[in-house]
C-alpha positions in Angstrom: 0.0 0.1 0.3 1.4 3.9 -0.5 1.3 5.4 2.5 1.7 8.9 3.2 5.6 10.2 3.4 6.2 12.4 6.9 10.0 12.4 6.5 11.1 14.5 3.7 12.9 17.1 4.8 10.7 20.4 4.9 13.1 23.3 6.2 14.8 24.1 2.8 14.2 27.5 1.5 14.0 26.1 -2.1 11.2 24.3 -4.2 10.0 22.3 -1.8 7.8 20.3 -4.3 9.8 20.5 -7.7 7.3 18.1 -9.8 5.2 20.0 -11.7 4.6 17.0 -13.9 3.7 13.3 -12.8 3.9 10.3 -14.9 0.8 8.2 -15.7 0.8 4.4 -16.9 -1.8 4.2 -19.1 -1.3 1.1 -20.8 1.0 -2.1 -20.0 3.6 -2.5 -17.8 7.5 -2.7 -17.4 9.4 -1.8 -20.8 5.8 -2.2 -22.8 4.1 0.8 -20.2 2.8 3.4 -22.2 3.6 6.6 -19.9 2.3 9.9 -21.1 3.2 12.9 -18.6 0.4 14.3 -17.1 -0.2 18.1 -15.2 -0.8 17.8 -11.6 -3.9 19.9 -10.4 -3.3 21.6 -7.1 -5.8 22.8 -4.2 -7.3 26.5 -4.9 -6.1 29.0 -2.2 -7.4 29.9 0.0 -8.7 26.5 0.7 -12.2 25.4 0.3 -13.8 22.5 0.7 -17.0 21.6 -2.0 -18.0 18.5 -0.3 -17.8 16.6 2.9 -19.1 13.1 2.8 -19.7 11.4 6.2 -18.3 7.7 5.8 -19.9 6.5 9.5 -18.3 5.2 12.6 -14.7 3.6 13.2 -16.1 0.2 14.0 -14.2 -2.7 15.0 -14.4 -6.2 13.4 -15.9 -7.9 16.4 -19.4 -5.9 15.8 -19.2 -4.3 19.1 -20.5 -0.9 19.3 -17.9 0.6 21.0 -18.5 4.4 22.5 -14.9 6.0 22.2 -13.1 9.0 21.2 -10.0 11.0 20.0 -9.1 8.2 16.9 -5.6 9.5 16.1 -3.8 7.5 13.4 -0.2 6.6 13.0 2.1 4.4 10.8 4.2 1.9 11.7 6.6 -0.7 10.2 4.3 0.5 7.1 1.2 0.0 9.0 -1.6 2.1 10.4 -3.2 2.0 13.8 -5.6 4.2 15.2 -5.5 5.3 19.1 -8.4 5.8 21.2 -9.0 7.7 24.4 -11.7 6.3 27.0 -13.1 3.1 25.4 -16.6 2.0 27.4 -16.0 -1.4 26.9 -19.5 -4.2 26.4 -19.2 -8.2 26.1 -20.8 -10.2 23.5 -24.3 -9.6 25.1 -23.8 -6.0 24.7 -23.4 -5.3 28.6 -21.4 -2.7 30.0 -18.0 -4.1 31.5 -15.4 -1.2 32.0 -13.8 2.3 30.9 -10.3 1.8 29.3 -8.3 4.6 28.9 -6.1 3.9 25.7 -6.5 1.3 23.4 -5.0 1.1 20.0 -6.8 -1.0 16.9 -5.0 -1.6 13.8 -6.6 -0.9 10.2 -7.0 -4.0 8.2 -7.1 -2.9 5.0 -6.1 1.0 4.4 -8.7 1.1 1.2 -11.2 0.5 4.2 -10.0 3.4 6.7 -13.0 2.9 9.0 -12.6 -1.0 9.7 -10.3 -2.3 12.4 -9.5 -4.9 15.1 -8.4 -4.9 18.4 -5.4 -7.3 19.0 -6.7 -8.3 22.7 -10.0 -8.4 23.9 -10.5 -10.0 27.6 -12.9 -13.0 28.2 -15.3 -10.1 29.9 -15.0 -8.1 27.1 -12.4 -5.5 28.3 -10.2 -4.2 25.6 -6.0 -4.2 26.7 -4.9 -0.9 27.3 -2.3 -0.2 24.9 0.3 1.5 27.1 0.2 -1.0 29.8 -0.5 0.3 33.6 2.3 0.1 36.2 1.5 -2.3 39.4 1.2 1.2 41.4 -1.7 2.0 38.9 -3.5 -1.0 38.5 -3.5 -1.2 42.6 -5.4 2.3 42.6 -7.6 1.5 40.4 -8.4 -1.7 42.3 -9.1 0.2 45.5 -10.6 3.3 43.2 -13.5 0.8 41.8 -16.0 1.7 44.3 -15.3 5.1 44.6 -15.5 5.6 40.9 -11.5 6.7 40.4 -9.0 5.2 37.7 -6.0 6.4 36.3 -6.0 7.8 32.4 -3.1 7.5 30.2 -4.1 10.1 27.2 -2.5 10.0 23.8 -3.9 12.8 21.4 -0.2 13.5 19.6 0.1 9.7 18.0 3.2 7.6 17.7 6.6 9.1 16.4 8.8 6.2 14.2 12.2 6.1 14.5 12.5 6.7 11.2 10.5 5.8 7.7 9.3 2.0 8.0 10.9 1.7 11.3 9.3 -0.8 13.5 9.7 1.0 16.3 8.5 4.2 17.7 7.9 6.4 20.6 4.4 7.6 21.8 3.8 10.4 24.7 1.2 10.5 27.2 -0.8 12.8 29.7 -1.0 10.7 33.0 -4.0 11.3 35.2 -6.2 10.3 38.1 -9.9 10.6 37.0 -12.8 11.0 40.0 -16.4 10.2 39.9 -17.1 14.1 40.1 -15.5 14.3 36.7 -12.5 16.3 37.9 -9.3 15.1 36.8 -5.8 15.6 38.3 -2.9 15.7 36.0 0.7 13.9 36.5 2.7 15.1 33.9 3.3 14.0 30.9 4.9 10.6 30.2 6.9 8.3 27.4 6.4 4.8 26.0 8.3 2.8 23.7 6.3 1.2 20.9 7.4 -1.6 18.8 5.8 -4.2 16.1 5.6 -7.5 17.7 6.9 -10.1 14.4 6.0 -12.8 16.5 2.9 -12.1 17.6 1.5 -10.2 14.6 0.8 -6.9 17.1 1.8 -3.2 18.0 2.7 -3.3 21.8 4.1 -1.0 24.2 5.9 -0.8 27.2 7.0 2.2 29.5 10.7 2.3 30.4 10.1 5.5 32.4 7.5 5.3 35.1 7.7 8.7 36.1 7.1 12.0 34.2 9.4 13.4 31.2 7.8 16.8 31.6 5.9 18.0 35.0 2.8 19.9 35.5 4.0 23.3 34.9 5.6 22.7 31.6 4.4 21.9 28.2 2.8 18.4 27.3 5.5 18.3 24.6 4.4 15.2 22.2 0.5 14.7 23.8 -0.6 17.4 21.1 1.2 16.5 18.1 4.4 14.7 16.6 6.5 14.3 13.3 9.2 12.5 12.4 11.2 15.0 9.9 15.0 15.2 9.0 16.1 12.6 11.4 14.1 14.8 14.5 10.7 13.8 16.1 9.2 17.1 16.6 6.9 17.6 19.2 4.0 20.0 20.0 2.5 19.9 23.5 -0.2 22.4 25.3 -0.1 24.8 27.9 -2.8 26.8 29.6 -4.4 27.2 26.0 -1.1 28.1 24.0 0.9 25.3 22.2 4.8 24.8 22.0 7.1 22.7 20.3 10.3 20.6 21.1 12.6 18.3 18.9 14.7 15.0 20.0 16.5 12.4 18.3 14.4 9.2 18.4 17.7 7.8 19.7 17.5 9.6 23.3 14.0 10.5 23.4 14.6 9.0 27.0 17.1 11.5 28.1 15.3 15.1 29.0 18.6 16.6 28.6 18.7 16.2 25.0 15.3 18.0 23.8 15.5 21.3 22.5 12.6 24.1 22.3 11.6 26.3 19.7 12.0 30.3 21.1 10.7 31.5 18.4 13.9 32.1 16.4 15.8 28.6 16.6 16.1 25.5 18.9 17.4 26.0 22.5 18.4 23.8 25.5 16.2 26.0 28.0 13.0 24.7 27.9 11.3 27.5 29.9 12.5 29.6 27.1 9.8 27.6 24.9 8.0 30.3 23.1 4.1 29.4 21.6 3.9 28.8 18.0 -0.3 27.9 18.0 -3.1 29.2 20.3 -6.7 28.3 20.8 -6.3 24.7 19.4 -8.0 22.1 21.3 -6.8 19.0 18.9 -5.6 18.4 16.2 -2.4 17.0 14.0 0.2 18.4 12.2 1.6 16.8 8.9 3.5 17.4 5.6 1.6 17.9 2.4 1.7 18.8 -1.4 -2.2 19.8 -1.8 -1.5 23.6 -2.8 1.4 24.5 -5.6 4.9 24.7 -4.5 4.8 28.4 -5.5 3.2 29.1 -2.6 5.7 27.6 0.0 2.8 25.7 2.0 4.8 22.4 3.0 2.6 21.8 6.2 -0.9 21.5 7.0 -3.0 21.3 10.8 -6.1 19.8 10.9 -8.1 20.2 13.8 -10.7 22.1 16.3 -10.1 25.2 18.5 -11.1 25.2 21.9 -14.7 27.1 21.8 -16.5 24.0 20.8 -18.3 25.2 17.7 -17.3 22.3 16.0 -15.6 23.5 12.8 -13.0 21.4 11.1 -9.6 24.0 10.9 -6.9 24.1 8.2 -3.9 26.0 8.9 -1.1 26.0 6.7 2.6 27.0 7.1 5.8 27.3 4.9 7.7 25.6 7.7 6.6 23.2 10.6 7.4 26.1 12.9 4.7 28.4 11.7 3.2 30.6 11.8 0.0 28.8 10.7 -2.2 30.5 8.8 -5.9 29.3 9.9 -9.2 28.7 7.7 -12.0 27.0 8.8 -13.0 24.5 6.2 -16.0 22.1 7.2 -18.6 21.6 9.8 -18.3 19.0 12.0 -21.8 16.8 12.6 -22.7 14.0 14.6 -24.6 10.8 13.3 -26.4 9.8 16.9 -25.0 12.3 18.5 -27.6 13.6 21.2 -26.5 17.2 21.6 -23.0 19.0 22.3 -19.9 19.9 20.4 -17.5 17.9 18.2 -13.9 17.7 19.4 -10.8 15.5 18.7 -10.6 16.5 14.7 -7.7 14.5 13.3 -6.5 14.2 9.3 -5.8 10.7 8.0 -3.5 11.5 4.6 -3.1 8.2 4.2 -6.7 7.1 3.5 -7.1 8.9 0.1 -5.4 10.4 -2.4 -4.2 13.9 -2.1 -3.6 15.0 -5.4 -7.2 14.1 -6.1 -8.1 16.7 -3.5 -9.2 14.3 -1.0 -8.5 14.2 2.7 -9.7 12.0 5.2 -10.8 13.9 8.6 -12.1 12.1 11.8 -13.7 13.7 15.0 -15.8 12.3 17.6 -19.0 12.5 19.3 -19.7 12.8 23.0 -20.7 9.8 24.9 -22.6 7.3 23.7 -21.1 8.3 20.6 -18.2 7.3 18.5 -15.4 8.3 16.2 -17.0 9.7 12.7 -14.7 9.5 9.5 -15.8 11.9 6.7 -14.3 12.8 3.1 -13.4 16.4 2.4 -13.2 17.1 -0.9 -11.2 20.5 -1.9 -11.7 22.8 -5.0 -8.9 22.1 -7.2 -7.8 25.0 -10.1 -6.2 24.6 -12.8 -3.3 22.3 -13.9 0.0 23.8 -13.1 1.5 25.5 -15.4 
């Protein structure tokens, strides 16, 4: 399958997308192929979505209609996976059996981007938590069952591979304690090692570091968005409604002293010098794009939702990943079985459709008892490149 390549350099001041023309094989293959040069079309600017087709819910192969949110996808070892937040688990009879704060499912076929499969489900119906709990956290959950308290390990930023096509990567997550009254106590930002287990044919995670990598008064780097580029993992994280940027070499992701922070001009070793690169965005992801003509210079895009609860799909465009990002509302997110409330956790999935056709899959979450909805956005495409 052809998956979206997020590893190509993006900091060059030259042409980031020099191919104004592409070849298309019309007949045959190999030496007998009839290859002709065809002109590529690009999206008009400012971006305009001419259709937003809801495709349905992300559904698991077992037929259980899970209520869950987030739905952030990542590519690891050339395979696609979704990470979900709070997953309300059911048994075969449809009875509720408990909440798991972080689950992960594989996309069975990329040509069917909403069809997923969990690797492990307990006989009770509980889905296995992707990032494993420590023994201390398990004991906290056991003691808190009657009081409705539980440990939360929420990952909104996806999985960053060690390199393009690698079978290992990193996942940053927010650790917290959730209470029956709806309150949440944060315990900082943790990190998990993610790897593809060839022996069992599944994606797995372990926690080499129990304590927080970043504490509560620091931005939660890696929990908003991550991107592998030029041998670095770039990590966006939130603090007080603003989003900050850091980077680290994958080999040294566990070593806090190796992280560098964007101060508005360059990357420095002092976390306290970090300056915000986005604000007022609740969730979303940043990715490389060739949707627009290279002469416009836009190499990176953001798709997400703001923190004002207006259910607008926001698109940001920048000439470098550090920004600044020009923001545009491009679509309205609506529910399927939603009983009311705004849509949240909006994410792009550029691997699902062909960007050169002006198509992009976006997902968003309904509130409980809803799920994660997939939609195909169709952009207004301009004339062929000249």
